MMTF fields as JSON, N, C-alpha, C and O atoms, coordinates in Angstrom:
{
  "mmtfVersion": "1.0.0",
  "mmtfProducer": "UNKNOWN",
  "numBonds": 355,
  "numAtoms": 356,
  "numGroups": 89,
  "numChains": 1,
  "numModels": 1,
  "chainsPerModel": [1],
  "groupsPerChain": [89],
  "chainIdList": ["A"],
  "bondAtomList": [4, 2, 8, 6, 12, 10, 16, 14, 20, 18, 24, 22, 28, 26, 32, 30, 36, 34, 40, 38, 44, 42, 48, 46, 52, 50, 56, 54, 60, 58, 64, 62, 68, 66, 72, 70, 76, 74, 80, 78, 84, 82, 88, 86, 92, 90, 96, 94, 100, 98, 104, 102, 108, 106, 112, 110, 116, 114, 120, 118, 124, 122, 128, 126, 132, 130, 136, 134, 140, 138, 144, 142, 148, 146, 152, 150, 156, 154, 160, 158, 164, 162, 168, 166, 172, 170, 176, 174, 180, 178, 184, 182, 188, 186, 192, 190, 196, 194, 200, 198, 204, 202, 208, 206, 212, 210, 216, 214, 220, 218, 224, 222, 228, 226, 232, 230, 236, 234, 240, 238, 244, 242, 248, 246, 252, 250, 256, 254, 260, 258, 264, 262, 268, 266, 272, 270, 276, 274, 280, 278, 284, 282, 288, 286, 292, 290, 296, 294, 300, 298, 304, 302, 308, 306, 312, 310, 316, 314, 320, 318, 324, 322, 328, 326, 332, 330, 336, 334, 340, 338, 344, 342, 348, 346, 352, 350],
  "bondOrderList": [1, 1, 1, 1, 1, 1, 1, 1, 1, 1, 1, 1, 1, 1, 1, 1, 1, 1, 1, 1, 1, 1, 1, 1, 1, 1, 1, 1, 1, 1, 1, 1, 1, 1, 1, 1, 1, 1, 1, 1, 1, 1, 1, 1, 1, 1, 1, 1, 1, 1, 1, 1, 1, 1, 1, 1, 1, 1, 1, 1, 1, 1, 1, 1, 1, 1, 1, 1, 1, 1, 1, 1, 1, 1, 1, 1, 1, 1, 1, 1, 1, 1, 1, 1, 1, 1, 1, 1],
  "groupList": [{"groupName": "MET", "atomNameList": ["N", "CA", "C", "O"], "elementList": ["N", "C", "C", "O"], "formalChargeList": [0, 0, 0, 0], "bondAtomList": [1, 0, 2, 1, 3, 2], "bondOrderList": [1, 1, 2], "singleLetterCode": "M", "chemCompType": "L-PEPTIDE LINKING"}, {"groupName": "GLU", "atomNameList": ["N", "CA", "C", "O"], "elementList": ["N", "C", "C", "O"], "formalChargeList": [0, 0, 0, 0], "bondAtomList": [1, 0, 2, 1, 3, 2], "bondOrderList": [1, 1, 2], "singleLetterCode": "E", "chemCompType": "L-PEPTIDE LINKING"}, {"groupName": "ILE", "atomNameList": ["N", "CA", "C", "O"], "elementList": ["N", "C", "C", "O"], "formalChargeList": [0, 0, 0, 0], "bondAtomList": [1, 0, 2, 1, 3, 2], "bondOrderList": [1, 1, 2], "singleLetterCode": "I", "chemCompType": "L-PEPTIDE LINKING"}, {"groupName": "GLN", "atomNameList": ["N", "CA", "C", "O"], "elementList": ["N", "C", "C", "O"], "formalChargeList": [0, 0, 0, 0], "bondAtomList": [1, 0, 2, 1, 3, 2], "bondOrderList": [1, 1, 2], "singleLetterCode": "Q", "chemCompType": "L-PEPTIDE LINKING"}, {"groupName": "GLY", "atomNameList": ["N", "CA", "C", "O"], "elementList": ["N", "C", "C", "O"], "formalChargeList": [0, 0, 0, 0], "bondAtomList": [1, 0, 2, 1, 3, 2], "bondOrderList": [1, 1, 2], "singleLetterCode": "G", "chemCompType": "PEPTIDE LINKING"}, {"groupName": "ARG", "atomNameList": ["N", "CA", "C", "O"], "elementList": ["N", "C", "C", "O"], "formalChargeList": [0, 0, 0, 0], "bondAtomList": [1, 0, 2, 1, 3, 2], "bondOrderList": [1, 1, 2], "singleLetterCode": "R", "chemCompType": "L-PEPTIDE LINKING"}, {"groupName": "PHE", "atomNameList": ["N", "CA", "C", "O"], "elementList": ["N", "C", "C", "O"], "formalChargeList": [0, 0, 0, 0], "bondAtomList": [1, 0, 2, 1, 3, 2], "bondOrderList": [1, 1, 2], "singleLetterCode": "F", "chemCompType": "L-PEPTIDE LINKING"}, {"groupName": "TYR", "atomNameList": ["N", "CA", "C", "O"], "elementList": ["N", "C", "C", "O"], "formalChargeList": [0, 0, 0, 0], "bondAtomList": [1, 0, 2, 1, 3, 2], "bondOrderList": [1, 1, 2], "singleLetterCode": "Y", "chemCompType": "L-PEPTIDE LINKING"}, {"groupName": "VAL", "atomNameList": ["N", "CA", "C", "O"], "elementList": ["N", "C", "C", "O"], "formalChargeList": [0, 0, 0, 0], "bondAtomList": [1, 0, 2, 1, 3, 2], "bondOrderList": [1, 1, 2], "singleLetterCode": "V", "chemCompType": "L-PEPTIDE LINKING"}, {"groupName": "LEU", "atomNameList": ["N", "CA", "C", "O"], "elementList": ["N", "C", "C", "O"], "formalChargeList": [0, 0, 0, 0], "bondAtomList": [1, 0, 2, 1, 3, 2], "bondOrderList": [1, 1, 2], "singleLetterCode": "L", "chemCompType": "L-PEPTIDE LINKING"}, {"groupName": "ASN", "atomNameList": ["N", "CA", "C", "O"], "elementList": ["N", "C", "C", "O"], "formalChargeList": [0, 0, 0, 0], "bondAtomList": [1, 0, 2, 1, 3, 2], "bondOrderList": [1, 1, 2], "singleLetterCode": "N", "chemCompType": "L-PEPTIDE LINKING"}, {"groupName": "LYS", "atomNameList": ["N", "CA", "C", "O"], "elementList": ["N", "C", "C", "O"], "formalChargeList": [0, 0, 0, 0], "bondAtomList": [1, 0, 2, 1, 3, 2], "bondOrderList": [1, 1, 2], "singleLetterCode": "K", "chemCompType": "L-PEPTIDE LINKING"}, {"groupName": "SER", "atomNameList": ["N", "CA", "C", "O"], "elementList": ["N", "C", "C", "O"], "formalChargeList": [0, 0, 0, 0], "bondAtomList": [1, 0, 2, 1, 3, 2], "bondOrderList": [1, 1, 2], "singleLetterCode": "S", "chemCompType": "L-PEPTIDE LINKING"}, {"groupName": "PRO", "atomNameList": ["N", "CA", "C", "O"], "elementList": ["N", "C", "C", "O"], "formalChargeList": [0, 0, 0, 0], "bondAtomList": [1, 0, 2, 1, 3, 2], "bondOrderList": [1, 1, 2], "singleLetterCode": "P", "chemCompType": "L-PEPTIDE LINKING"}, {"groupName": "TRP", "atomNameList": ["N", "CA", "C", "O"], "elementList": ["N", "C", "C", "O"], "formalChargeList": [0, 0, 0, 0], "bondAtomList": [1, 0, 2, 1, 3, 2], "bondOrderList": [1, 1, 2], "singleLetterCode": "W", "chemCompType": "L-PEPTIDE LINKING"}, {"groupName": "ALA", "atomNameList": ["N", "CA", "C", "O"], "elementList": ["N", "C", "C", "O"], "formalChargeList": [0, 0, 0, 0], "bondAtomList": [1, 0, 2, 1, 3, 2], "bondOrderList": [1, 1, 2], "singleLetterCode": "A", "chemCompType": "L-PEPTIDE LINKING"}, {"groupName": "ASP", "atomNameList": ["N", "CA", "C", "O"], "elementList": ["N", "C", "C", "O"], "formalChargeList": [0, 0, 0, 0], "bondAtomList": [1, 0, 2, 1, 3, 2], "bondOrderList": [1, 1, 2], "singleLetterCode": "D", "chemCompType": "L-PEPTIDE LINKING"}, {"groupName": "THR", "atomNameList": ["N", "CA", "C", "O"], "elementList": ["N", "C", "C", "O"], "formalChargeList": [0, 0, 0, 0], "bondAtomList": [1, 0, 2, 1, 3, 2], "bondOrderList": [1, 1, 2], "singleLetterCode": "T", "chemCompType": "L-PEPTIDE LINKING"}],
  "groupTypeList": [0, 1, 2, 3, 4, 1, 5, 6, 7, 1, 8, 4, 9, 9, 5, 5, 10, 9, 1, 11, 9, 6, 12, 1, 11, 12, 13, 6, 14, 15, 13, 14, 12, 6, 16, 6, 6, 1, 7, 6, 5, 13, 5, 8, 2, 9, 13, 7, 16, 2, 9, 10, 7, 15, 1, 17, 4, 2, 17, 10, 1, 2, 15, 13, 6, 2, 9, 16, 12, 16, 12, 3, 16, 3, 7, 9, 7, 2, 16, 10, 16, 5, 8, 4, 9, 3, 2, 12, 5],
  "groupIdList": [1, 2, 3, 4, 5, 6, 7, 8, 9, 10, 11, 12, 13, 14, 15, 16, 17, 18, 19, 20, 21, 22, 23, 24, 25, 26, 27, 28, 29, 30, 31, 32, 33, 34, 35, 36, 37, 38, 39, 40, 41, 42, 43, 44, 45, 46, 47, 48, 49, 50, 51, 52, 53, 54, 55, 56, 57, 58, 59, 60, 61, 62, 63, 64, 65, 66, 67, 68, 69, 70, 71, 72, 73, 74, 75, 76, 77, 78, 79, 80, 81, 82, 83, 84, 85, 86, 87, 88, 89],
  "secStructList": [7, 3, 3, 6, 6, 3, 3, 3, 3, 3, 3, 3, 7, 7, 2, 2, 2, 2, 2, 2, 2, 7, 7, 6, 6, 1, 6, 6, 7, 7, 2, 2, 2, 2, 2, 2, 2, 2, 2, 2, 7, 7, 3, 3, 3, 3, 3, 6, 6, 2, 2, 2, 2, 2, 2, 2, 7, 7, 7, 6, 6, 1, 7, 7, 7, 7, 7, 7, 6, 6, 6, 1, 7, 6, 6, 3, 3, 3, 7, 6, 6, 1, 7, 3, 3, 3, 7, 7, 7],
  "xCoordList": [4.536, 4.138, 5.307, 6.23, 5.277, 6.339, 5.743, 4.749, 6.373, 5.952, 7.194, 8.138, 7.198, 8.317, 9.648, 10.657, 9.646, 10.87, 11.313, 12.352, 10.556, 10.875, 9.876, 8.7, 10.377, 9.512, 8.99, 9.704, 7.724, 7.054, 6.238, 5.813, 6.032, 5.058, 3.732, 3.7, 2.661, 1.319, 0.624, 0.365, 0.323, -0.217, -1.639, -1.859, -2.603, -4.0, -4.315, -3.816, -5.147, -5.618, -7.005, -7.868, -7.22, -8.456, -9.359, -8.898, -10.638, -11.628, -11.623, -11.722, -11.511, -11.586, -10.441, -10.608, -9.277, -8.169, -8.476, -8.116, -9.135, -9.523, -10.538, -10.467, -11.478, -12.487, -11.858, -12.359, -10.774, -10.078, -9.371, -9.303, -8.849, -8.108, -9.014, -8.673, -10.172, -11.049, -12.399, -13.182, -12.66, -13.952, -14.959, -14.603, -16.205, -17.249, -17.0, -17.533, -16.214, -15.917, -14.754, -14.499, -14.061, -12.915, -13.383, -14.4, -12.647, -13.019, -12.814, -13.311, -12.088, -11.831, -12.825, -12.749, -13.752, -14.698, -15.81, -16.43, -16.046, -17.171, -17.666, -16.885, -18.93, -19.427, -19.178, -18.897, -19.277, -19.096, -17.654, -17.407, -16.695, -15.298, -15.006, -14.101, -15.756, -15.564, -16.02, -15.457, -17.031, -17.503, -16.444, -16.398, -15.6, -14.517, -13.651, -13.245, -13.372, -12.518, -13.19, -12.523, -14.485, -15.206, -15.252, -15.131, -15.425, -15.595, -14.264, -14.133, -13.279, -12.026, -10.911, -9.955, -11.0, -9.976, -8.561, -7.749, -8.257, -6.946, -5.801, -5.947, -4.658, -3.448, -2.258, -2.14, -1.387, -0.14, 0.875, 0.969, 1.63, 2.671, 4.013, 4.317, 4.811, 6.114, 7.201, 6.995, 8.354, 9.432, 9.954, 10.003, 10.331, 10.872, 12.127, 12.374, 12.914, 14.147, 13.911, 14.799, 12.743, 12.393, 13.35, 13.664, 13.812, 14.748, 16.068, 16.64, 16.543, 17.77, 17.573, 18.439, 16.442, 16.172, 16.049, 16.466, 15.482, 15.331, 16.686, 16.871, 17.624, 18.947, 19.854, 20.569, 19.831, 20.788, 20.155, 20.87, 18.84, 18.167, 18.167, 18.779, 17.486, 17.456, 18.512, 18.469, 19.448, 20.559, 20.152, 19.09, 21.003, 20.764, 20.842, 20.374, 21.431, 21.542, 20.189, 20.016, 19.234, 17.91, 17.068, 16.801, 16.658, 15.901, 14.512, 13.958, 13.944, 12.577, 11.604, 11.763, 10.609, 9.625, 8.588, 7.917, 8.457, 7.515, 6.534, 6.921, 5.244, 4.201, 3.739, 3.412, 3.717, 3.214, 1.714, 1.265, 0.933, -0.515, -1.136, -2.242, -0.45, -0.993, -0.832, -1.642, 0.198, 0.468, 0.205, 0.222, -0.035, -0.234, -1.69, -2.438, -2.063, -3.384, -3.596, -2.725, -4.723, -4.969, -5.276, -5.403, -5.392, -5.675, -4.442, -4.568, -3.276, -2.012, -1.169, -1.04, -0.591, 0.328, 1.536, 1.392, 2.711, 3.948, 4.8, 5.082, 5.204, 6.005, 7.476, 7.847, 8.304, 9.735, 10.449, 11.52, 9.874, 10.475, 10.068, 10.417, 9.332, 8.895, 7.763, 7.44, 7.16, 5.987, 4.768, 4.756, 3.744, 2.585, 1.278, 1.214, 0.225, -1.123, -1.816, -1.638, -2.603, -3.383, -4.795, -4.988, -5.782, -7.165, -7.741, -7.248, -8.772, -9.454, -10.87, -11.43, -11.428, -12.835, -13.498, -14.691],
  "yCoordList": [-9.093, -8.412, -7.613, -7.281, -7.305, -6.521, -5.27, -5.331, -4.138, -2.851, -2.141, -1.916, -1.791, -1.099, -1.8, -1.146, -3.104, -3.876, -4.076, -4.694, -3.572, -3.763, -4.726, -4.749, -5.528, -6.489, -5.906, -5.209, -6.211, -5.711, -6.824, -7.774, -6.678, -7.497, -6.749, -5.52, -7.488, -6.922, -7.531, -8.734, -6.696, -7.178, -6.654, -5.448, -7.575, -7.179, -6.732, -7.305, -5.706, -5.224, -5.807, -5.737, -6.376, -7.068, -6.278, -5.668, -6.304, -5.603, -6.118, -5.33, -7.411, -7.965, -7.462, -7.33, -7.176, -6.623, -5.204, -4.804, -4.443, -3.081, -3.108, -2.298, -4.037, -4.149, -4.485, -4.047, -5.252, -5.589, -4.36, -4.196, -3.503, -2.322, -1.228, -0.56, -1.046, 0.066, -0.448, -0.974, -0.29, -0.697, 0.431, 1.513, 0.16, 1.181, 2.399, 3.474, 2.256, 3.373, 4.23, 5.308, 3.763, 4.488, 5.718, 5.662, 6.844, 8.033, 7.834, 8.628, 6.783, 6.518, 5.536, 5.235, 5.035, 4.032, 4.695, 5.657, 4.174, 4.617, 3.391, 2.766, 3.037, 1.82, 1.788, 0.726, 2.928, 2.965, 2.656, 2.186, 2.915, 2.691, 1.208, 0.863, 0.34, -1.091, -1.51, -2.431, -0.837, -1.126, -0.766, -1.357, 0.2, 0.598, -0.605, -0.767, -1.445, -2.613, -3.632, -4.276, -3.771, -4.718, -4.235, -5.038, -2.95, -2.407, -2.213, -2.592, -1.623, -1.266, -2.299, -2.276, -3.202, -4.212, -3.599, -3.962, -2.681, -2.007, -2.971, -3.94, -2.668, -3.453, -2.509, -1.511, -2.843, -2.095, -2.697, -3.917, -1.842, -2.269, -1.996, -0.86, -3.055, -2.943, -3.428, -4.401, -2.77, -3.204, -4.59, -4.936, -5.353, -6.687, -6.623, -7.527, -5.568, -5.385, -4.58, -3.85, -4.702, -3.863, -4.053, -3.086, -5.265, -5.481, -4.757, -4.177, -4.788, -4.079, -2.566, -1.879, -2.052, -0.614, -0.209, 0.887, -1.081, -0.776, -0.689, 0.125, -1.515, -1.524, -0.426, 0.218, -0.203, 0.726, 2.0, 2.95, 2.043, 3.196, 3.113, 2.218, 4.036, 4.103, 5.107, 6.274, 4.652, 5.513, 6.426, 6.258, 7.385, 8.3, 7.583, 8.104, 6.394, 5.633, 5.085, 4.759, 4.987, 4.49, 5.683, 6.599, 5.653, 6.766, 6.849, 5.827, 8.054, 8.19, 7.345, 7.196, 6.804, 5.968, 6.876, 7.643, 6.792, 7.636, 6.738, 5.914, 6.911, 6.154, 6.935, 8.118, 6.28, 6.875, 6.646, 5.505, 7.714, 7.57, 6.935, 6.399, 6.985, 6.38, 4.866, 4.166, 4.353, 2.922, 2.168, 0.937, 2.858, 2.187, 2.28, 3.157, 1.375, 1.357, 2.653, 3.062, 3.294, 4.577, 4.44, 5.446, 3.218, 2.994, 2.5, 1.771, 2.884, 2.481, 3.721, 4.6, 3.78, 4.861, 4.255, 3.483, 4.61, 4.196, 5.441, 6.17, 5.681, 6.844, 6.575, 5.449, 7.605, 7.461, 6.503, 5.994, 6.251, 5.276, 3.849, 2.901, 3.708, 2.42, 1.775, 0.613, 2.478, 1.975, 2.62, 3.822, 1.812, 2.354, 1.748, 1.008, 2.079, 1.627, 1.358, 2.095, 0.302, -0.014, -0.37, -1.08, 0.123, -0.254, -0.82, -0.535, -1.611, -2.201, -1.662, -1.236, -1.689, -1.313, -2.283, -2.156],
  "zCoordList": [-7.007, -8.218, -8.759, -8.016, -10.031, -10.648, -11.282, -12.005, -10.994, -11.541, -12.05, -11.293, -13.31, -13.947, -13.68, -13.415, -13.75, -13.582, -12.147, -11.912, -11.173, -9.758, -9.143, -9.507, -8.191, -7.518, -6.21, -5.489, -5.921, -4.72, -4.073, -4.73, -2.766, -2.051, -2.09, -2.034, -2.183, -2.151, -0.926, -0.893, 0.081, 1.346, 1.505, 1.616, 1.515, 1.658, 3.075, 4.043, 3.19, 4.487, 4.723, 3.847, 5.893, 6.174, 7.114, 8.079, 6.815, 7.629, 9.068, 10.009, 9.24, 10.602, 11.476, 12.689, 10.881, 11.666, 12.106, 13.213, 11.25, 11.615, 12.748, 13.672, 12.676, 13.724, 15.07, 16.106, 15.077, 16.319, 16.901, 18.119, 16.024, 16.477, 17.021, 17.998, 16.386, 16.738, 17.199, 16.409, 18.486, 19.024, 18.791, 18.326, 19.119, 18.942, 19.821, 19.543, 20.859, 21.763, 21.255, 21.792, 20.239, 19.693, 18.926, 18.235, 19.04, 18.26, 16.754, 15.956, 16.36, 14.951, 14.345, 13.154, 15.147, 14.677, 13.88, 14.332, 12.71, 11.883, 11.119, 10.401, 11.254, 10.596, 9.092, 8.537, 8.43, 6.977, 6.579, 5.468, 7.479, 7.114, 6.892, 6.132, 7.543, 7.337, 5.938, 5.346, 5.418, 4.059, 3.021, 1.942, 3.349, 2.462, 2.101, 0.95, 3.095, 2.874, 1.953, 1.143, 2.077, 1.233, -0.22, -1.145, -0.416, -1.757, -2.49, -3.654, -1.807, -2.478, -2.319, -3.094, -1.344, -1.105, -1.117, -1.968, -0.191, -0.202, 0.093, 0.838, -0.517, -0.318, -0.165, -0.877, 0.774, 0.949, -0.012, -0.141, -0.682, -1.612, -0.931, -0.567, -0.763, -0.111, -1.051, -1.777, -1.055, -1.944, -1.555, -0.375, -2.534, -2.311, -1.439, -0.64, -1.587, -0.806, 0.474, 0.914, 1.065, 2.211, 3.388, 4.083, 3.623, 4.73, 4.482, 5.404, 3.271, 2.917, 3.072, 3.615, 2.599, 2.731, 4.196, 4.572, 5.024, 6.445, 7.137, 8.042, 6.719, 7.346, 6.806, 7.574, 5.492, 4.886, 4.348, 4.027, 4.243, 3.662, 2.15, 1.567, 1.526, 0.064, -0.368, 0.023, -1.168, -1.578, -2.723, -3.321, -3.017, -4.136, -5.48, -6.493, -5.49, -6.73, -7.195, -8.369, -6.265, -6.611, -7.057, -6.279, -8.315, -8.89, -8.259, -7.856, -8.17, -7.655, -8.479, -9.69, -7.809, -8.489, -9.132, -8.442, -10.432, -11.165, -11.897, -12.726, -11.576, -12.259, -13.475, -13.38, -14.589, -15.818, -15.844, -15.954, -15.746, -15.643, -16.887, -16.813, -18.015, -19.228, -19.239, -19.846, -18.578, -18.662, -17.368, -17.372, -16.27, -14.985, -14.537, -14.97, -13.681, -13.078, -12.302, -11.535, -12.489, -11.834, -10.338, -9.639, -9.851, -8.442, -7.69, -6.706, -8.137, -7.538, -7.265, -8.118, -6.053, -5.721, -5.015, -4.068, -5.481, -4.823, -4.62, -5.572, -3.388, -3.043, -3.367, -3.699, -3.269, -3.568, -2.619, -2.951, -1.443, -0.534, -0.889, -0.186, -1.978, -2.54, -1.751, -1.998, -0.824, -0.1, -0.735, -1.001, -0.975, -1.663, -1.218, -0.237, -1.965, -1.684, -3.005, -3.975, -3.036, -4.215, -3.78, -2.792, -4.518, -4.28, -5.557, -6.648, -5.427, -6.571, -6.624, -5.615, -7.801, -7.962, -8.867, -9.142]
}
């Protein structure tokens, strides 16, 4: 996907993976939390150049990522490290 001229990967988070991580005995297990995945369909947003950023870091030459609330989807957040989260409704 492209946002403000930058390319990103959009990685969907799956309910079944969460169920594998947290059993009913886990302190983090809550039945309603699985419904969250069905309703909001969360996705992790990763920069297209993530391997480069992992090796060299993000330099000062890369401007902070600023979302304009008037022109962008209100269910999208991307931090200055270019990693973000998006949900659907």
